[in-house]
C-alpha positions in Angstrom: 184.9 193.1 64.0 183.5 196.0 65.1 185.7 199.1 66.0 182.6 201.4 66.9 183.6 200.8 70.8 187.3 200.7 70.3 189.0 203.1 72.5 191.4 205.3 71.1 193.8 207.0 73.7 195.9 209.9 72.7 198.9 209.5 74.5 199.4 205.9 73.3 200.3 204.5 70.2 198.2 202.7 68.3 199.3 200.4 65.8 196.5 200.2 63.3 195.0 203.5 63.7 196.0 207.5 63.2 195.3 209.4 66.4 191.6 210.5 63.6 190.4 206.9 63.7 191.5 206.3 60.3 193.3 203.7 59.4 197.0 204.0 58.6 197.6 203.5 55.0 199.3 199.9 55.3 196.9 198.5 57.5 194.1 199.3 55.4 193.6 196.4 53.8 193.5 194.0 57.1 190.7 196.6 58.5 188.0 196.2 55.6 188.5 192.6 55.7 188.5 192.3 59.5 185.3 194.9 59.1 183.8 192.8 56.4 183.8 189.7 59.0 181.2 189.1 61.6 181.7 188.3 65.1 180.7 184.8 64.3 183.4 184.0 61.6 185.9 185.7 63.9 185.2 184.2 66.6 185.7 180.8 65.0 189.5 182.2 63.2 189.7 182.5 67.0 188.5 179.3 68.2 191.1 177.6 65.5 194.0 179.0 66.4 193.6 178.6 70.0 192.7 175.1 69.2 195.9 174.8 67.5 197.9 175.6 69.7 196.5 173.2 71.9 196.6 170.3 69.4 200.3 170.6 69.3 200.8 171.4 72.7 202.5 174.6 72.1 203.5 175.1 75.6 204.8 177.3 78.4 206.0 176.8 82.0 205.3 179.2 84.7 207.0 178.4 88.3 205.3 179.1 91.4 205.8 178.8 95.2 205.5 175.1 95.3 204.6 173.6 91.9 205.1 174.1 87.7 202.3 174.8 86.0 202.1 174.2 82.2 200.2 176.2 80.2 198.6 176.9 76.1 200.4 180.7 75.4 197.0 182.0 74.5 197.1 183.8 71.0 195.4 186.7 69.6 194.2 186.0 66.1 194.5 189.5 64.7 197.3 190.4 63.0 199.9 192.9 63.9 201.7 194.8 60.7 204.5 196.5 60.0 205.9 198.0 56.7 208.8 197.9 54.9 210.2 200.7 55.9 209.7 200.5 59.2 211.0 197.0 59.4 214.5 198.0 57.4 214.7 200.6 60.6 214.2 197.8 62.4 216.2 195.6 61.2 219.2 198.1 60.5 219.5 198.8 64.0 219.2 195.6 65.2 221.8 194.5 63.3 224.5 197.5 64.6 223.3 196.3 68.3 224.6 192.8 67.0 227.6 193.7 66.1 228.7 196.1 69.0 227.8 193.7 71.5 230.1 190.8 70.0 232.7 193.7 69.6 232.1 194.6 73.7 232.2 190.7 74.9 235.5 190.6 72.9 236.7 193.2 74.9 235.5 192.5 78.1 237.2 188.4 78.4 240.2 190.0 76.7 242.1 193.7 76.7 239.2 195.7 78.2 240.0 198.8 76.0 236.7 199.7 77.1 237.6 200.0 80.3 240.5 201.2 80.6 239.1 204.2 78.0 236.6 204.9 80.9 233.1 204.1 78.6 232.1 201.2 81.2 232.8 201.4 85.0 234.7 198.6 86.0 232.7 196.8 88.6 230.0 197.5 86.3 231.2 194.5 84.1 233.8 192.7 86.5 230.8 192.0 89.0 228.5 191.4 86.8 227.1 187.7 88.1 226.9 186.6 84.8 231.1 187.5 83.9 232.5 184.7 83.9 236.1 185.0 84.2 237.0 181.6 82.9 236.4 182.7 79.6 238.9 185.5 80.0 241.4 184.9 76.9 238.9 182.8 74.2 238.9 183.1 71.0 235.5 182.8 69.3 234.9 181.9 65.5 234.3 184.8 64.2 234.0 186.6 67.1 230.7 184.9 67.5 230.2 185.5 71.3 225.9 185.7 70.5 225.2 183.9 67.6 221.2 183.9 68.7 219.8 186.7 70.3 216.2 188.4 70.5 216.1 192.3 71.1 213.2 192.8 72.9 211.3 196.4 71.3 208.7 198.6 72.4 207.0 201.1 70.0 205.7 204.8 72.0 205.3 208.7 70.3 209.1 208.7 70.1 209.3 206.0 67.9 210.6 202.2 68.2 212.7 201.9 72.0 215.2 198.7 72.3 214.2 197.5 75.8 216.6 194.8 76.5 218.9 192.1 74.5 218.5 188.9 75.6 221.3 187.2 75.3 222.0 184.2 77.0 219.6 181.8 76.1 216.8 183.7 74.6 213.8 181.7 73.8 210.3 182.7 71.5 211.4 181.5 67.5 209.1 178.6 67.7 206.1 180.7 68.9 207.0 183.4 66.0 206.1 180.5 63.4 203.7 178.7 65.2 201.3 182.5 65.2 202.3 182.6 61.3 201.3 179.1 60.3 197.9 179.2 61.6 197.2 182.3 61.2 198.0 182.4 57.8 196.0 179.5 57.1 192.7 181.4 58.9 193.6 184.0 56.8 194.9 182.9 53.4 193.4 184.7 50.8 194.4 188.2 53.3 197.8 186.9 53.9 198.6 187.0 49.8 196.8 190.3 49.3 199.5 192.0 52.2 202.1 190.6 50.3 203.6 189.1 53.8 207.2 188.6 53.9 207.7 184.4 54.8 209.3 183.3 58.6 209.0 179.8 57.9 212.1 179.2 56.8 214.2 180.5 59.6 215.3 177.1 61.2 217.8 177.1 57.3 219.2 179.9 58.8 219.5 179.0 61.8 221.0 175.7 60.6 223.3 178.5 58.6 224.4 180.2 61.1 225.2 177.4 63.1 227.0 175.6 60.3 229.3 179.3 60.6 231.0 178.0 63.9 231.7 174.8 63.3 235.7 174.5 63.9 237.9 175.0 61.1 238.4 172.6 58.4 234.9 170.9 59.0 232.8 171.2 56.2 229.7 169.1 57.6 229.4 169.4 61.5 227.6 167.0 63.4 225.1 170.1 65.0 223.5 168.6 68.6 220.8 171.1 70.7 221.6 170.9 73.8 218.5 170.9 76.5 217.6 170.4 80.7 215.1 168.2 79.6 211.4 167.8 79.7 210.5 170.0 82.7 212.2 173.3 81.1 209.3 175.7 80.2 211.0 176.1 76.7 211.1 172.1 76.0 208.7 172.8 73.5 210.2 174.9 71.5 213.6 172.8 71.7 212.1 169.9 70.1 210.3 171.6 67.6 214.3 173.9 66.7 215.7 170.6 66.7 213.4 168.9 63.8 213.7 172.0 61.8 217.4 172.4 61.7 218.0 167.9 61.2 219.7 168.7 65.2 220.0 165.2 67.7 217.9 167.0 70.7 220.8 165.7 73.5 221.0 166.5 77.5 224.0 166.0 79.1 223.9 162.7 79.7 223.6 161.8 76.1 227.5 163.2 75.4 231.1 163.1 76.5 234.5 164.8 76.7 237.5 162.7 75.6 240.7 163.8 75.0 239.0 167.4 74.3 236.9 166.7 72.4 232.9 165.8 72.1 230.5 163.1 71.8 227.5 161.8 72.3 226.4 158.4 72.5 224.0 157.1 70.0 222.8 153.6 69.1 225.6 152.8 66.7 229.1 153.7 68.8 230.1 157.4 70.0 229.9 160.2 67.0 231.4 163.3 67.5 230.4 166.7 68.2 230.9 169.5 66.2 228.7 172.0 67.3 226.1 172.7 70.9 223.8 175.4 70.3 222.9 175.0 73.9 219.9 175.6 75.8 221.7 175.3 78.8 222.4 178.3 81.8 226.0 178.6 81.5 225.8 177.6 85.9 224.7 174.5 84.8 227.1 173.0 81.8 230.0 171.9 82.5 230.0 170.7 86.3 234.0 170.4 86.3 234.0 175.0 86.0 230.7 176.3 86.9 228.9 174.8 89.2 229.7 171.6 90.2 226.4 169.9 91.8 224.8 170.3 88.0 223.1 167.0 86.6 222.9 168.5 83.0 225.6 169.8 81.1 228.9 168.2 80.5 232.1 167.2 82.7 234.9 168.4 80.5 232.6 171.0 77.8 234.6 173.9 78.4 237.7 172.5 78.1 237.5 171.0 74.4 235.6 174.6 73.8 238.6 176.3 74.7 240.4 174.0 72.3 238.1 174.9 69.8 237.6 171.4 68.9 233.9 172.3 69.6 231.1 175.3 68.6 229.1 176.9 71.8 226.2 178.7 70.7 225.7 181.2 72.4 229.0 181.5 74.0 230.1 181.0 78.1 230.4 184.6 79.3 227.4 186.3 77.7 224.8 187.4 80.4 227.3 190.1 81.3 226.4 191.9 78.3 222.6 191.7 78.6 222.5 192.3 82.5 220.0 195.4 83.0 222.9 197.7 84.7 225.6 196.9 81.7 222.4 197.4 79.2 222.5 201.6 80.1 226.1 201.6 78.2 224.6 200.1 74.4 224.6 202.7 73.3 228.1 204.2 74.5 229.5 200.8 72.8 228.2 201.0 69.5 229.2 204.9 69.5 232.7 203.6 70.7 233.6 200.1 68.6 231.9 201.1 65.8 231.9 204.9 66.1 228.6 205.4 64.5 225.6 206.9 66.4 222.9 204.5 67.8 220.1 203.9 65.1 217.8 202.3 68.4 217.4 204.4 71.0 217.1 202.5 74.6 214.8 203.2 76.8 216.5 206.2 79.4 217.9 203.9 82.5 218.6 205.0 86.0 221.2 203.0 87.5 220.4 202.2 91.6 224.6 202.0 92.2 224.7 205.2 91.4 223.7 207.6 94.6 222.3 210.8 92.4 219.9 207.8 90.7 219.1 205.9 93.4 218.4 208.9 95.1 215.6 210.1 92.9 214.6 206.5 91.9 213.1 206.4 96.1 211.6 209.2 95.6 209.7 208.6 92.4 208.9 204.7 93.1 205.4 205.8 92.6 205.5 206.5 88.8 208.8 204.1 87.9 209.3 200.8 87.0 211.8 199.7 88.7 213.7 195.9 88.5 216.7 193.7 89.6 219.5 193.6 87.0 219.3 189.9 86.6 216.0 188.7 86.7 213.3 187.9 83.6 210.4 187.3 82.2 208.9 190.1 83.7 209.4 188.8 87.7 211.4 190.5 90.3 210.0 193.9 88.6 208.1 197.0 90.6 205.4 198.9 88.3 205.2 202.3 90.3 201.4 203.5 89.1 199.9 199.5 90.0 201.6 198.7 93.6 200.2 199.9 96.6 202.4 201.8 98.9 203.2 198.5 101.3 204.3 197.1 97.8 206.3 200.2 97.1 207.0 200.9 100.7 208.9 197.1 100.9 210.3 197.7 97.4 212.2 201.2 98.5 213.8 198.4 101.8 215.7 195.9 99.1 215.9 198.7 97.0 218.3 200.6 99.8 219.6 197.5 101.3 221.3 196.2 97.6 221.1 199.2 95.0 223.2 197.5 93.1 221.1 194.7 91.7 218.2 197.3 90.5 217.6 199.5 87.5 214.7 201.9 86.8 212.7 203.2 84.2 210.0 205.6 83.4 206.7 203.9 82.7 206.0 203.6 78.9 203.5 204.4 77.4 204.0 200.7 74.8 201.9 201.2 71.5 198.6 199.1 71.1 197.3 196.9 68.9 193.4 195.8 68.2 193.0 192.3 69.6 189.9 190.5 69.7 188.7 190.2 73.4 185.6 188.6 73.8 183.7 189.1 70.8 185.1 192.7 70.4 187.8 194.8 69.1 189.6 195.9 72.2 193.4 197.3 72.2 196.1 195.8 74.0 199.8 196.9 75.0 202.2 194.7 73.1 206.0 195.0 72.4 208.6 192.7 69.3 210.6 190.3 70.4 212.7 189.6 66.9 215.6 186.9 66.5 219.0 188.3 64.9 221.2 185.5 63.9 225.6 185.8 64.0 227.7 183.4 62.7 230.3 184.6 59.6 227.2 187.1 58.7 223.7 188.7 60.2 220.9 187.3 59.5 217.4 188.3 60.4 214.3 187.2 59.3 211.4 189.4 59.0 209.6 189.0 61.8 209.4 188.6 65.2 207.6 186.9 68.5 204.7 189.6 69.1 203.6 190.3 72.2 201.0 191.1 74.0 199.5 191.8 77.7 196.3 190.3 77.5 194.7 191.9 80.7 193.0 195.3 80.1 195.7 197.8 81.7 198.8 195.7 81.7 202.2 196.7 80.6 203.1 193.4 81.4 203.5 191.4 78.4 205.3 188.5 79.6 203.7 184.8 79.0 204.3 184.2 82.7 202.5 187.0 83.8 199.3 186.6 82.0 200.9 187.9 78.9 200.3 186.0 75.2 201.2 186.3 71.3 200.1 187.4 68.3 201.6 187.1 64.7 203.7 189.9 63.2 202.8 190.2 59.4 205.9 192.2 57.8 205.0 193.8 54.4 206.7 194.1 50.7 207.3 197.7 49.9 
């Protein structure tokens, strides 16, 4: 793999190279290995990676206007590397962040002191569509509202920044493990030589976290993974994780509630369920409480949960803490609950619910990213510099019609990393999504799903918008 024509841009932090083109110290061995490989050899490795995902059925689903399209996620074979010191910084920041987010959820469904003390406006919380009034006064095991969190992190020349927290039903961890399996196999000698920290034990760590949440006195909990079914975009991951943790993969029709307890239908009769790792959104979880037309949930489930007879990971109502407007207040939450300064900074965020922020956003649409507060996956977003005047004008009308539904942020110069594109090394923008697990304690496997904007010039890394992935190697000291 040759880097003679590799396009370094001084404005963009490159994950492998210093501005003068010298490989970063922790990337030197990877660079030397890639330079020794011919384009044919690297092409064969890339083909092996792609073929592995295809044969194992590692897919995601893109929903269009008329139909759903199931695709193989594109994976680049060149790993992204982080030094041990860089990972320690990320890990400490994520541990701090999950602590504050859980404290926030416990508070806003309880005494709401953060609102009373004027740290966050009441309407930003209680006006959020993901705020579930049904969860007021509910107690959760160990204060763990969020047991599984996927936090998106980007890097610029200013360092690592948190782009968003995914607290409802975060996905992507199966890609982290699948990426590792195939890239590790293809670059085994380099992998050993770089002393890469392992991620394949994620399933064991997740299992321990779920066991932590079991009802009191339950020493051998029955754990199930609740899926919406085969047509869900992340169904591959649901199957994968259920297998990894030794849990039964169930749909709502496989469960029932009787006398305040949840049971699973089996071929030998009913079996009591103690912990549910749910991959079903709040709205569809319990038709007696949320959407009455839901066929995906379990009638009476929330009642059993409130009684403490079954644990849910994550708890209903966590979405209020990953709303894009509430995101802007996470640094204040850290200061308020933990009396600490944030280790990982947020991206500067303008809340269009504020008249001055709305005016600033409308005046600068051509150089901002504007997002709907409740959307994910790259949908409902305007990237100002890449939009046409007509697209910006249409979006401005939507902004004026419902300002509280939008935030805006500066267009970030996301860091880039080398990718093997059409037989040559080219930089592509990247982010990373580590997965934080929280039960009795916080546990973070040293790795992440590293997402890549594979389209030249694109800043959008989401798979649904043409992005792909690559393996992330966290190195030992």
